[in-house]
VMD Tcl script that draws the C-alpha trace (Angstrom):
set ca {
  {4.11 15.94 53.80}
  {3.08 17.47 50.45}
  {2.25 15.31 47.46}
  {4.73 17.31 45.34}
  {7.61 16.51 47.70}
  {6.67 12.82 47.73}
  {6.42 12.79 43.92}
  {9.90 14.30 43.54}
  {11.53 11.96 46.07}
  {9.88 8.84 44.67}
  {10.62 9.95 41.10}
  {14.30 10.41 41.95}
  {14.47 7.01 43.66}
  {12.81 5.28 40.69}
  {15.01 7.05 38.16}
  {18.22 6.30 40.05}
  {17.51 2.64 40.69}
  {15.49 1.31 37.75}
  {18.48 0.57 35.55}
  {21.21 -0.21 38.05}
  {21.37 -3.61 39.79}
  {20.08 -2.55 43.20}
  {16.31 -3.08 42.67}
  {14.04 -0.13 42.00}
  {11.04 -2.03 43.36}
  {12.84 -2.71 46.61}
  {13.87 0.92 46.97}
  {10.36 2.16 46.19}
  {8.85 -0.17 48.80}
  {11.37 0.98 51.40}
  {11.07 4.69 50.50}
  {7.29 4.57 50.42}
  {7.28 2.86 53.80}
  {9.53 5.54 55.31}
  {7.47 8.37 53.79}
  {4.22 6.79 54.89}
  {3.16 6.68 51.25}
  {1.58 3.25 50.83}
  {-1.68 1.74 49.66}
  {-3.63 1.90 46.37}
  {-2.65 5.48 45.51}
  {1.03 4.70 46.03}
  {0.76 1.60 43.86}
  {-0.85 3.60 41.06}
  {1.76 6.35 41.37}
  {4.57 3.79 41.08}
  {3.16 2.62 37.75}
  {3.42 6.15 36.35}
  {7.00 6.75 37.49}
  {8.03 3.36 36.09}
  {6.59 4.48 32.76}
  {8.77 7.58 33.01}
  {11.84 5.39 33.46}
  {10.78 3.22 30.51}
  {10.61 6.29 28.28}
  {14.18 7.15 29.31}
  {15.40 3.76 28.02}
  {13.53 4.34 24.74}
  {15.19 7.75 24.41}
  {18.66 6.31 25.10}
  {18.34 3.33 22.75}
  {16.05 4.84 20.08}
  {18.33 3.84 17.22}
  {18.39 0.24 18.43}
  {14.62 0.13 18.77}
  {14.26 1.27 15.17}
  {16.80 -1.32 13.97}
  {14.91 -4.14 15.73}
  {12.42 -4.16 12.87}
  {15.04 -4.21 10.13}
  {14.93 -7.97 10.41}
  {18.16 -9.86 9.76}
  {18.58 -13.32 11.24}
  {22.33 -12.85 11.77}
  {21.86 -9.50 13.54}
  {20.13 -8.38 16.71}
  {16.40 -8.23 16.02}
  {12.99 -8.32 17.69}
  {13.07 -12.13 17.97}
  {15.84 -11.85 20.57}
  {13.58 -9.60 22.63}
  {10.51 -11.82 22.27}
  {12.45 -14.94 23.22}
  {13.85 -13.22 26.32}
  {10.39 -12.05 27.36}
  {8.70 -15.48 27.27}
  {9.87 -17.05 30.59}
  {9.16 -14.08 32.90}
  {5.96 -13.16 31.05}
  {4.58 -16.66 31.45}
  {5.42 -16.88 35.16}
  {4.23 -13.32 35.77}
  {0.83 -14.03 34.22}
  {0.39 -17.41 35.91}
  {1.40 -16.26 39.37}
  {0.52 -12.53 39.30}
  {-1.38 -12.49 42.60}
  {1.20 -14.61 44.41}
  {4.01 -12.34 43.19}
  {2.15 -9.23 44.38}
  {1.90 -10.80 47.84}
  {5.72 -10.71 48.03}
  {5.80 -6.91 47.90}
  {6.84 -6.19 51.47}
  {9.94 -5.05 53.33}
  {10.88 -8.51 54.64}
  {10.92 -10.09 51.18}
  {13.01 -7.19 49.87}
  {15.56 -7.91 52.63}
  {16.02 -11.51 51.48}
  {16.10 -10.56 47.79}
  {18.81 -7.94 48.33}
  {21.09 -10.60 49.79}
  {20.38 -13.40 47.32}
  {20.63 -11.02 44.36}
  {23.96 -9.69 45.60}
  {25.34 -13.21 45.91}
  {24.28 -14.00 42.33}
  {26.05 -10.88 41.07}
  {29.29 -11.84 42.84}
  {29.06 -15.36 41.41}
  {28.54 -13.92 37.92}
  {31.57 -11.64 38.17}
  {33.71 -14.45 39.62}
  {32.75 -17.10 37.07}
  {32.50 -14.62 34.21}
  {36.28 -14.43 33.92}
  {36.37 -18.21 33.37}
  {33.58 -18.34 30.79}
  {34.41 -17.76 27.13}
  {32.88 -14.47 25.98}
  {31.08 -15.03 22.67}
  {29.07 -11.80 22.49}
  {30.71 -8.40 22.88}
  {27.98 -6.58 20.93}
  {24.23 -7.05 20.60}
  {24.66 -8.27 17.02}
  {26.76 -11.19 18.31}
  {24.08 -12.26 20.79}
  {22.61 -15.69 19.99}
  {18.98 -16.70 20.40}
  {20.01 -19.28 23.01}
  {21.78 -16.57 25.01}
  {18.63 -14.44 24.78}
  {16.59 -17.34 26.20}
  {19.08 -17.93 29.04}
  {19.05 -14.23 29.96}
  {15.26 -14.25 29.80}
  {15.20 -17.20 32.20}
  {17.35 -15.28 34.67}
  {14.90 -12.38 34.30}
  {12.32 -14.53 36.13}
  {14.24 -13.80 39.33}
  {13.31 -10.12 38.94}
  {9.70 -11.02 39.75}
  {10.92 -11.32 43.34}
  {10.75 -7.70 44.62}
  {14.16 -6.54 45.68}
  {16.07 -8.88 43.36}
  {16.54 -6.36 40.51}
  {15.75 -6.89 36.85}
  {19.08 -5.50 35.71}
  {20.99 -7.42 38.38}
  {19.46 -10.77 37.44}
  {19.68 -10.30 33.67}
  {23.16 -8.77 33.55}
  {24.38 -11.63 35.74}
  {22.56 -14.06 33.46}
  {24.18 -12.50 30.41}
  {27.67 -12.78 31.89}
  {27.07 -16.42 32.83}
  {25.78 -17.02 29.30}
  {28.93 -15.68 27.63}
  {28.33 -11.97 27.03}
  {30.44 -9.11 28.28}
  {29.04 -6.68 30.85}
  {28.08 -3.94 28.39}
  {26.25 -6.25 26.01}
  {24.37 -7.83 28.90}
  {23.37 -4.36 30.15}
  {22.34 -3.14 26.69}
  {20.14 -6.20 26.19}
  {18.74 -5.90 29.70}
  {17.61 -2.30 29.22}
  {16.09 -2.95 25.79}
  {14.15 -6.02 26.94}
  {13.00 -4.08 30.03}
  {10.96 -1.70 27.86}
  {8.33 -4.12 26.50}
  {8.37 -6.09 29.77}
  {7.69 -2.99 31.85}
  {5.13 -1.62 29.41}
  {3.23 -4.91 29.53}
  {3.47 -5.15 33.32}
  {2.47 -1.52 33.79}
  {-0.47 -1.95 31.42}
  {-1.66 -4.97 33.37}
  {-1.29 -3.11 36.66}
  {-3.13 -0.05 35.28}
  {-6.07 -2.24 34.31}
  {-6.21 -3.41 37.90}
  {-6.22 0.09 39.40}
  {-8.20 2.02 36.76}
  {-11.08 2.51 39.16}
  {-8.78 4.29 41.64}
  {-7.52 6.88 39.12}
  {-8.48 10.37 40.18}
  {-8.10 13.62 38.24}
  {-6.93 15.38 41.42}
  {-3.80 13.21 41.40}
  {-2.76 14.08 37.84}
  {-0.28 16.75 38.96}
  {1.44 14.37 41.35}
  {1.64 11.62 38.72}
  {2.96 14.07 36.10}
  {5.70 15.40 38.41}
  {6.81 11.89 39.32}
  {6.79 10.83 35.65}
  {8.94 13.76 34.50}
  {11.41 13.50 37.39}
  {11.75 9.76 36.88}
  {12.38 10.19 33.14}
  {15.23 12.69 33.46}
  {16.88 11.00 36.43}
  {16.65 7.57 34.74}
  {18.21 8.94 31.55}
  {21.17 10.32 33.49}
  {21.38 7.08 35.48}
  {21.68 4.98 32.31}
  {24.42 7.22 30.92}
  {26.54 7.09 34.08}
  {25.91 3.40 34.77}
  {27.10 2.37 31.30}
  {30.29 4.37 31.85}
  {30.89 2.77 35.24}
  {29.93 -0.82 34.45}
  {33.03 -1.88 32.52}
  {35.24 -0.34 35.22}
  {33.43 -1.49 38.35}
  {31.48 -4.53 37.11}
  {28.83 -5.93 39.49}
  {30.64 -6.60 42.78}
  {30.47 -3.02 44.17}
  {26.72 -3.00 43.57}
  {26.45 -6.33 45.36}
  {28.17 -4.88 48.44}
  {25.80 -1.90 48.31}
  {22.91 -4.37 48.37}
  {24.39 -6.10 51.42}
  {24.80 -2.76 53.20}
  {21.20 -1.84 52.41}
  {20.04 -5.25 53.62}
  {21.72 -4.57 56.98}
  {19.84 -1.27 57.24}
  {16.58 -3.06 56.42}
  {17.34 -5.78 58.97}
  {17.98 -3.18 61.69}
  {14.71 -1.50 60.76}
  {12.79 -4.78 60.94}
  {14.42 -5.62 64.29}
  {12.96 -2.46 65.89}
}
mol new
graphics top color blue
foreach p $ca { graphics top sphere $p radius 0.5 }
foreach p [lrange $ca 0 end-1] q [lrange $ca 1 end] { graphics top cylinder $p $q radius 0.2 }
display resetview
């Protein structure tokens, strides 16, 4: 199987799943396993396509990223982002090696189910919780901290960053769109930091012969992720999280059947 074909497929998978609550990490693990694309080179490649997806979020929210530094305490600003980053960053740094040991198909299976249950709970209870933030500028610092705490669940491969944080936002009193907006903005510095840390760990494996493959995956991931964000934001207020939870359950059944063989 050619490296170009693998780069396109993996780039599409990353772009489609990074910003919707189905777990990009879980899908990349499963896709890489099916394609026979695993090991150090695959891990390095995944860092590059995740960076492509990050750039898509920056392109979509560029005005918001600029406004983060126009500091106003009563408006959405960079402090909200920093506060939300603290819990997952601390746990990620303290338990980096242990978290990496969870990156396997079996752990993805469990995470798909547990994450789906959380999303159903969030949608069910969300209707009973008073919504206090319908825009990012109404988001409180305490809500940012609560969402950041839920983001810790995303360290479990297969759980989904967007799934955990959007659910956390709803349970903290935001509407679906505000939770998603905040999720995608916070994901940028989190993913940049995580990717930078991972790149430091694999720098010795970087090879100039792989540049074309990495570049193709990066570009494909960027454009697919940008389209994915646009369509997901249009669908979210109509569908909410439950349909994505059922997709996760269906995928978990496929994974279970695969593990059983």
